[in-house]
Each structure stands twice: as C-alpha cells, then as structure tokens.
N, C-alpha and C positions, 0 to 999 in steps of 0.2 A: 504494499501499498504507500509505503513512503518512499517506494521507486516512482511508482505513478505519478505521484506527488511533486517529485523530481523532472519528470519528463514535462508533466505540464508548466511549471518555472520554466524549465530551459525553452521550452516552447515560444514565450515571452521574454528571452533574454536575462533572465535571472539565473545565479547559481545560489543555493543556499545548501550548506552543508551540519544542519544544525536541527536535529528531528522536533524538539518544540518548538524551535523558530518555526518550521516548514509548517506546521500545524496550526500556528497561529495566522503566519500570515496569507493561509490558504482561505481563512475567513477573512482577515483585514483586505487582502489585494481582489479578491474574486470573489466574495462574499459568499463562498459556499460551507454550507454548515460542515463543520471539523468536529463535532461530537464524538460520532463513531469511530475516528480515526483517534481520537484522542483515549477513549475507552480499550480499544486494542491496544496500543502502547503501553497503556498502563497494566492491562493483561500480558503482553510479554516480558516486560520488565518483572513483574510480578514471577513468571513464570521463567524467566531466565536465571534470575539471581537469587531465586529464596525457597526454599528446600519446604516449607510448611505448606504445601500444598497438594490437592490430588484433583485430578482433571478425570471426567469421562468422554468415552469417544463423542455423544451426544454435543457436549460443550466443544470439543476439538472441530465437527463436524459444522456446528452453529457458527464458529469463528472463520472455519472456510468459505461458508457462505457468506458472510458479512464482507469477506474480504473480496470474494468474485463481484459479488453486487456494487462495492464500493469501488472497484478497480473498472469494470463496466462502465458504470458512470464517469469517471476520469477519462478513458479512453474516447467515450462519446463526445464529451467536453471539448477534448484535445482538438479530436477531427472536427468539430463544430466550429472552432476558431477561426476568425476570417480576419484581414489586417486592422480594421477598425474597431474589431473587439481587443485585439491584442493592444495597440498604441493605448485604448482607454486604461487596462490591467498595468500598462506600464505607466501612465500617467498615475493610476494609483499607485503604484510601487513607489516612484518619485515622493510621492505627497508623504508618504509612511517611512520611508528609508531615509531621507534628506532631509 
C-alpha cells in the first residue's frame, strides 16, 4: 500500500521517504481518505515488532482484501490523472511543503 502511495506521489513529481509523512500528505495534497492505510500501518508495526499478539487466518484474509481494495483505488486514481489535475496537486503540495 505504501509503494502504491509513493507511485501516486511520483506521478506528480514528489519523492517522500517517510511512511507517516506519506500517509499525512495523501490526505493533505490529494484529499484522499487515509484512515485505512493509517490503521494497516499500525497493525503492521504491531505485528512486526511486538510478540504479544495472535492473528487468525480470517484476520489475514481481511487485511489482504483491504490492501487489494486500497491499491485498486490508487491505481484507478493514478490512471485517471490528467495534466490539469497533476498541476493542481503540485500546487497543493507547494502550499503545504514550502
């Protein structure tokens, strides 16, 4: 999901190497809902760095479906970008980052 967000950024000429900043900028620059990726990032960190958890196959399947849906939406968004949309997003980015 993170790499899909990076692809969206690259499409408009932005490079971001920080997961948290990327999630924030997804909302601020593009106006896209970032709740899903925030939640999944927290889950990944919890599962990757801590040992006091258990996970079921159903939970894994649900997370995979969520990621597939999120990625499909981002791919559609990237494909639909035209020159004027890219310029508008760049303008948003400049206002936020400069």
